[in-house]
N, C-alpha and C positions, 0 to 999 in steps of 0.2 A: 503494500499499499504506499502511495506517495503521500508524504506529509504536506499538510496545507500551510501556506504562508499566512502570516497575520492578516494581510490584506485579503487574501481568499477567505479566511474565516469571517472577517468583517462582512465582506460582500455576501457571503452565503447566509449568514445570520440576518443581515438586512433584507435579503431576498425572502427569507422565510417570514420575517416580520411583515414585509409588504404583502405577501400572499394571505397571511392570516388576517391583516387589516382589510383586505379586499373582501374576504369572506364575511367578516364581522359587519362591514358596511352593507353588503348584500342582505345579511340577516336582519339588520336593523330597518333598512328601507323595506324589506319584504314584509316585516311585521308592523308597517305603518308608522314607524317612529322617525319620519323625515326631519321633524322639528326638534328631536331629542339632542340634548348637548352631547350625548356620546357619538352622534353622527358627526358633528362638528369636530370633536377631538379625533375621531378616526380619520377624517379628511386631512387634518393637520399632520397626523402620524404618516399618512400616505405621502404627503408632500416631503416631509422630513426624510422618510426612507428612500424616496426617489432621489433626493439631492445627495444623500450619503452614498448611495450606490454609484452615482455619477462621479463623485469626487474620489471614490475608492477606485473606480475604473481608471480615472486619470492618473492616479498614483501607480496603478498596475501597469499602465501603458509606458510610464517613465522608466520602469525597470525591465520592460519586456526585452527578450533577447532577439526577437525577429519581427519583421513586418507581418508575417502571417499570424503570429501570436497577437499583435496589435489588432489586426482585422478581426480575428476571433473574439477578442475582448469586446470590441464595439458591437459586433453582430450579437453577441450574448446579451449585452445590455439593451440594444435595440428590441431584441425579442421580448424581454421583460416589459419594456414600456409599451410595446404593441399590444401585448396581453392586457395591460392595464387600460389602455385606450378602448379595446374591445369591451371591457367591463363598463367604461363610461358610456359607450354607445348604447348599452343595454339599459343603463340608468336613465340616459336621455329618453329612451322609448317608454320607460316606466313613468317618468314625469310628464311626458307629452310635451305639448307646446306652452305649458304654463310658464309663469315667471320663475327664473332660476335664481338661487342663492348666489351671492357674489363669491363666496368661498368655494362653492361647487364649480363655478365658472373658472375661477382662478386655478384650481387644482387641475381641471381639464386642460386649460391652456398651458400649465406648467408641464404636464405629461406630453402634450403635443410638441412643445419646444425641446424637451429632452429627448424625445423620440427621433425628431427631425435632426437634432445635433449628433446624436449617436449614429444615425443612418448616414449622414454626411461624413463623419469620421470613418465609418466602416468603408464606404465607397472610396474615400480617398486612400485608404490602406489596402484595399483588396486588389 
């Protein structure tokens, strides 16, 4: 078994947290708790985890040994952001055309920017 670096451990832990928060958000929304303070906290946690993953990937890229490794790191991150955006599309469908909470829209925009940035970095290094 290959030992994980500290950066890999941070990234994996953050990815697990991000996935857990996605499920928690879906559960809260599914139970009709859209206005609950826990929804707000969960969205803030999602943003925080997304930014930690991005910064951790930047740190991993700095110590990567090859361009292929760099491309792989960006592709993996893009995949995580893409799956989160998929979740957001589902939440958009649940909420319909009604007014959106500013935090909800900010989180969506943040994931769109991070997904786009990681996709561009991948394309540059691929």
